[in-house]
C-alpha positions in Angstrom: -59.9 -46.0 61.8 -63.6 -47.5 63.6 -63.7 -50.8 61.0 -59.8 -51.5 60.7 -58.4 -54.2 62.4 -54.5 -54.2 62.7 -51.9 -56.4 63.4 -48.6 -56.4 65.8 -45.8 -59.1 65.2 -43.6 -59.5 68.5 -40.4 -62.2 68.5 -40.0 -62.8 72.2 -36.5 -63.3 73.8 -37.6 -62.4 77.6 -40.1 -64.0 79.4 -42.7 -62.1 81.2 -45.6 -59.6 80.9 -45.3 -56.5 78.4 -47.8 -53.8 78.3 -48.2 -52.4 74.6 -49.4 -49.2 73.6 -51.2 -48.0 70.3 -48.0 -46.3 68.1 -49.9 -45.3 65.3 -51.4 -42.6 64.8 -54.9 -43.9 63.8 -57.1 -41.3 66.3 -57.6 -39.1 68.8 -58.0 -42.4 70.8 -55.0 -44.2 70.0 -53.2 -44.0 73.1 -56.4 -45.9 74.8 -56.1 -48.6 72.4 -53.6 -50.9 74.9 -52.5 -54.7 74.6 -50.9 -56.8 77.0 -47.9 -59.6 75.9 -47.6 -62.6 78.0 -44.4 -65.0 76.7 -43.9 -67.9 79.0 -41.8 -70.9 79.1 -43.3 -73.8 77.0 -44.0 -75.9 80.0 -46.3 -72.6 81.7 -47.5 -72.2 78.1 -48.7 -76.3 77.9 -50.0 -75.7 81.5 -52.0 -73.1 80.7 -53.5 -74.8 77.4 -54.4 -77.7 79.2 -55.9 -75.3 81.9 -58.0 -73.6 79.1 -59.3 -76.7 77.2 -60.7 -77.7 81.1 -62.1 -74.5 81.5 -63.9 -74.9 77.6 -64.9 -78.6 78.2 -66.3 -77.5 81.3 -68.3 -75.0 79.8 -69.4 -76.7 77.1 -70.4 -79.1 78.9 -72.8 -77.1 81.3 -74.0 -75.2 78.1 -75.0 -78.7 77.0 -77.3 -79.5 80.0 -79.0 -76.0 79.0 -80.5 -76.0 76.2 -83.8 -77.4 76.3 -84.2 -80.3 73.4 -87.3 -80.8 71.4 -90.2 -83.3 72.4 -91.6 -83.1 68.7 
């Protein structure tokens, strides 16, 4: 349904990557609505989060250097 937001909750009990296909009858393209759930150990998640934070910091610094500043 255009404009609708739905939520799906998971209770992880096994490390791995899991692929999800829409199981609701929400329209002709519902079988094309796919998602991926990645279940990690706490240590794996912490490493991923640290790497993502470093990437964000680099991106922000890069964008900050390309924004023109006013001379007025």
